[in-house]
N, C-alpha and C positions, 0 to 999 in steps of 0.2 A: 541214157534215159535219166531224167531227173525225177526224184520222188520227194514229196514234202508232207509235213503234218502227219495226220493219222495214217496215211498210206505208207509213209516212210517208217513209222513205228511198227506197222504190221509186217513190213518187209524185213526189218531187222529181227523181229521175233521168229520169222519163218522165211529165210532167204531162198531164192530159187537156185538150186545147185547146178542147173543146166546153163547158168550164165557164167561168163568168163571172169568178170571182175566186179568189185564193189569198192567205191571210194567214200569214206566218211571223213568229213572235215568240220572244223569249228574252232572258235577261240577258247572254249572251255575244255581243257585236257581231260577233266574227269567225265564230262558229258560224252566226249568222243570215246574214251576208254570203256565206259559202261556199255555203250551201244556196240562197240567192236567186240567186247566179250560176249554179249548176247548173240550177235550174229554168228560168230565163230562156233560158239557152243551149239547153236541150232544146226550148223552145217556138219560138224564132225562128231557131235554127241559127247557125253561126259568122259568117255574113255579115249577120245580121239588123240589128245596130247600124249597120253601114256602109251598109245600104240604108234607113236611117231608119225601121225598123219597131219601134223601141223609143223610147218617150217617157218621160223622167224628170221627176219633180218631188219636192220635199221637202214634209214636212208643213207647214213654215212658209209655203211658196208657196201651198199649197192653202188654208191658213187665210186668207190675204190675198185669194184669188180662188177661191171655191168652184166656179166653172164650169170650171176648168182640167181636171179629171179627166173630166168628161162630154164636153167638147170633144175631149179626146185619144182617148177610146175610139171616138168617132164619126168622127174624121178619116179620110179616105181617102188612103192612101200612094201614092207613085209606083211602088213595086215590089210585085209580088204576093207573097203569103205571109202567115202569121199575124203578128199584131202584139201588143205588150205595152205597157200603160201602167203604169209603176212608180212607186209612192209610197213614199218612205223616211222613216223616223223618224216614223211616224204615232202619234197618241195617241187616247185616248177622245174628245177634243173634236172629232175629225173623223169620228166614227161616222155622224152624220146626213148629212154631205156624201157620204161613200162609199156610204151606203145609197141615196141618190138615183141614183148612177151604176149601182149593182148592179140597181136596180129598172128602169132604162131600158135595160139591156144587152140586146142582141139577138144571135143567132148571126151571126158575121161581124164583130162589133165586136172591138176590142182586148181581150185578157184583162187583168184588173186584178190586179196583184201588189203586195201591201202588206207592208212590214216594220215591226216595232215592237219596243220593248224588252220588259222583263218586264211582263206583264199579269196582274192579279189575276183570281180566279175569276169575279167578277161584272162584269168589264170590258165596257163597251158595244161596243167594237170586236170583242172576242173573241166575244161573244154574237151579234153581227151575222153573222159568217162561219160560226159553228157552226150557226145556225138557217136560214141561207139555203139554199134547195134546190139552188142551182147554184154554191155556193162551198165552198172547203176551208180548214180551219183546222188549222195545225200548230204545236205548241209545241216549241221546241228547248231542252232542259234540260241542265244540266251533268252528263251521264252519259257513260260511255265508249261509243265507237262499237261497234256490233254487228260480228260477224265478217263478215256480208254486206256491210256498209258498207266495211270494211277491204279485203275482196277486190275490191270495185268500184273503190276508190281505187287499188289495186295495178294493176288492168287499165288504168286511165286513165293511170297513170305508165309503162306499158309493161312491167310486171313480170308475166310469166306463169308462169315456171318457179321455183317457190318450195319450198325444203326445208321439211318439216313443222316442224322445230325453229325454223327461221327465221320461219315464220309465227307460232309461239307467241311468239317474241321481239317481232315486230312488233305483235302484239296487246297485249302488255304495254306496249310503247312508246306505242301509240296511247292507252292509258288514262292514261299518265303525262304526255304532252305536250298542249298546247292544240291545237285543230284546225288552225290556221294553221301552227304549227311542225311538226306531224306531216306536213302536206302538203308543206312544204319539204323535210323529211327524205326523204320518198318520192321527190321529184324529184331529190334529191342521189344517192340510191341508184340510181335509174334511169340517171342519167348515169354513175355508177361502173360499172354493169353493161352499158353501151351496147356492143353488138357481142359480148357474152360470152353464149354460149348455155348455159353451165353453170348449175345451180340456184343460187339465192340461198341463202347459208349463214348461220348465226348469226354467224360471224366477220365477214361482210360487213356485217350489220346493226350489230354492235358498232363496226365501224370508222367507220360513217357516222352513228351516233347522236350527239346532242349530248353533248359530253364532260362538261358541268357536272352533268347528271343522274346519270350513272354514278358519277363520282368523289366528289361530295359525299355522296350518300345511302349509297354503299358504306362510307364511313368510319363513318357512324352505325351501319349494320347490323353491321359488324365489331365495333364496340364492344359491341353487344348480344350477339352470338354468343360473344364472348370474356369476357362477364360483367364488363365495365368500366363498371358502372353510373354512377360519378361523371362519366364523360366524356359521358354521353348528354345532359345538360342543355345544356352549352355548344355541342355540335354541333347540337342542336335549334334553339337561338337563332340560330345562323349560318344554318341552312337557312330558318328563318322570315323572317329579314331579307332573304333572296334571293327570297322569294315562293314557295317550294316548297310544294305542296299536301300535306296530311296523307295523302290517298288515294295520292299518288305514293309516299310512304314506305312505306305499308302494302302496296302492290302489290309493290314490290321486296323488302320484308322477307319476304313470303309466298313469293316465288320463291326467295329465298336459303334459307329454312328447309325448303322442299320438296326442294331439291337435297340439303341436309344429311340429310334423312330418307331419301331414296332411297339415298344413299351408306351411311348407317348400317344399312340393311336388306340391303345387298349381302352375299351369302354369303361372298364373298372378303375382306370387311373394308371399313371406311370409306375407307381410302386408295385401294384399287382402285376402289371405287364412285365416288369423286370423279374419278379419271382417266377413267372412262367418261362422266362428265357433260360436257355442252357448256358449259363456263365458261371465262372468260379464264384463260390459262395463268399469269398473275401471281397469281391467287387460289387456284389448285389446292392448293398446300401448306398455306396457312392454312385453307382450307375442309376439307381432309382432317383436320387437327388438331381443328377445331371439331366435325366429325361424330363423331369418336372420343370427345371429351370429353362430348358431350351424351347420347348414347344414344337409342334409338328412342322410349321412352315420354316422355321429357322433350321431345323434338322434336315428338311428336304433341300434347302439351299446349300447346306454344308455338304450333303451327299453329292449334289450336282458338281460342286467345286472339286471334290475328291475324284469323281469319275472323269472329269475333264483332265485333271492332273495325271491320273493313271493312263489315259490315252496318250497324253503328251510324252510321258516317260517311256512308253512302248513304241513311240513313233521314231522317225529319223531326225527329230529335233536335236540341235546341237546345244540347247540350253543345259547347263549343269544340273544334273538330276537332284542332288541334295539341296541346292539353292532353290530350285523350283518347288520341291516338297516343303521346305521350310517356309517359303513365302505363302504357300497355300494354307498351311496350318496356322500361321500367324493371322492370316486374313479371316479364317474361320473363328479363331479365338476372339479377335477384335469385333467380329459381327455380333457374337453373343453379348459381349460387354457393352 
């Protein structure tokens, strides 16, 4: 059985212990590791590993001795409770070995949890779990987490009282950071708010967010908003050298230009509109000037360009992402000039 999206997220949070196996695969090792940890913890509980109800083996170990997995799922533990046999870094070469274990699996045996890297559509391992009547196959792709996943992560970090604008900022941050870094940021925010019952605010999120993302990308977006087209190339090269993703730049550019648009639409004027917006106080004067210089129609056109670019970045297009993003921002800057 294949699960995707929110359904896959819900299953990892609460796996069905009556099923024989679970395959988690994806090109991002951190994303796979976090979901695997979540699923195993939900199956065996916090004391499961200490009670020896979790057996681990690598794909290399299983290649050397094909009986390891079958022995592990049939072994009887000293402690009562559900058991898991975990195989990490599996490949298609282990499909036949794992198929034998799945075929011999009986209710009461340890559940088989397998992780793998990126698997192609016709992968033998992927096909095995997809077609098995008692197994689940989940592919974890490089896409932003859903709001449901973010809310679940917030609850686990002990954050229940969230300002709506702060939630919007966290959603943007989740799309900009890799899963491991976002989880660390939530833990840092939870420590920051420990014992504080007041709602989490955008200012709290900004204070705890990794400084490098805000500062570096903001310089680039300011250059675009101020029509400094010649400065865009050097700033892009610096961000690319730091490993910044094009989708990160696109998300923050969209947020910036949407704030400018809302301010430009304010009946009391762009300056007043920016003062109402929840932005860093250091940016308010500059963004007030930018909103007044652009005008509503030009900002709507720029937002349309950014939305189109965002869709292309998330599609199967083979166009280099950074080149596509750089061209879009230069086009926007040249439009205002």
